[in-house]
N, C-alpha and C positions, 0 to 999 in steps of 0.2 A: 818390499822389498824382504822386509823383518819375517814373512811369512812363508817367502820361496826358502829363504836361508834356513827356516826351522823345519820345514820340509824335508829339505836335501838333506840335514843333520840326522833327522828319523831313519830316511832311508837305509842312511850309511849305518845307522846304530843295527838297523833289524838286519844290512845285508850280512854284516858282522859276525851277528849272533845269530845267525841260520846256518846249522852243518851243512857244508856240503858232501857229498859222494864224489870220490876222483874217478871219471871216467876216461881218462887218456894216460897213457905211459910212456915213458922213451927210454930205450936201450941203445946207445949209441946211437945210430942215424937209422934206426928202427923206430918207429911210431905205432904204439900200441893201443887201438882204440875199443871203446864199449866190450869189455872182455865180459861174458855171460856166461849162465849154466841153467839147467833146469832144475826146479827142486826132484825131489826122485822119492820112491816110495819107500816105506819101511823098514821092507825086506831088501831092495835094491844092494846090490855091489859095485855096480859102475855108475859114473855120470859122464857129464859131456862136458866138453867146455870150447865157447866159440868165440872169436877177436876179429878183429883188420889189423893188419900189419903193413903199413909202409914204411919202404926204405926210400929216404932222401936222400941215401949217400948214394956214390958213385960207383960202388962196388957191390954185386951180390952180397949178399948173409944166408944162413938157414939156419931155418926153427928146428931143434934137436932134437926137444922133448923139454921134460921139468920134472917138478916133484912138488907133494902137497903134502900136508900134515893131514889131511883128512883120508888120503888115499894111500896105498902102500905103492902104485905106483902112477905115472903121468907119462901117456905115451902118445903120438900122434897117429891116427886112421884116417882111414879113407874109405868111404861109402862110394860105391862105382855099378852100374851095370854089367854083368855081364852074361851073355846069351840070356837076355831078358830077365834075370833075376838080381837084385841088389845086393850085394855084398858088401860086407865091411872086413878090411883089410888092416893090420898093422902097416906103418912106414918109418922104419927103423933108420934108414938115411934121411929121415925129418923132410920140412918143405923149403924149397927155393923159396928167397922172396926178391926177386933181379933189382939190380938197381933203377930207382925212379917208379917204381910199380907198386901194385897197393893185391895182398893175396888176402881173401878173406877164409876165414876157418867157420863154417857156416853149418847147420843142419844138411844133411846130404852129402857132403864133402868133405875136405877134411873138417878134422878137428881135433881136440885133446879128449884121449879118453882117461879117466879119473878109474882107476880101476882097484877091487879089494877097499871099497869105501870102508871107512871105521867107525861109519854113523851117516843117517840119511843126510840129506842135504836138503835146508827148509826154505820156503820161500820169504824172502827179503834176506837172506843169510848172506854175507861178504865170504865167501871162499878164498882161502890165502893161495896160490901157487907162484913157485916161481919158475918160470921160463929160462930154457937154455940158447943162445944163439951160439952159433959160429964164431962168429966176430964179434959182436957187441957182447956175450957174455950173459949172466944171469940179470934177471930183473924180476923183483916181487910185483905182483898184480894183485888183484882180488876182482875174481869173478862173480857178478851179482844175481843172486839165484832168484828169477823167475819162476812163474805157475809150473805144475806139472805140466807136459806138454805143449808149453810156450814154446813158439816159432821164431821170435823175433825177440831184442830185446828192450823194446818200445822207442828205441832213436831212429824210427826208420827202417827202410829197407834191411835185411841181412845178408845182404849177397852184393857181391862186386864186380868190378871188372875182369877178374880172374879166379878161377878156380874156386868155379861157385856152384850153390846145389842148394838141393831142400830136402827134407827126410818126409 
């Protein structure tokens, strides 16, 4: 019994001493899961931001955009196929997050664009971004930077039931 108590105490100590990285955030009724980005080449002036938005509330909300100290602007963009050509366009009206639904900002679909980067994004970096919601207001998140060209966060599939796609 004493051995079991010693093991539990050791596990609790290690857990308390181990740094954790937050992957989930909340703004009002909006749950923000697994925010991530990709490392960029040294001369890149743009970067992307990806995350999952779940509206646990009874009314729709809208992601309007954001800001970041690493970029001059943060906008919402969408990749879509037009006449057989993949095109990216800004979405100034933002992205609606219907009540009770999940919207995924992922490569190849809706995503954040970090424009006029002030320095390259490096793998492993935590990139601060403030997201602006129509109802829920502002919330600070950190995008975990994966390797250049990565397509997912390492937390499983990077798509969900709505607004999904791949670059």
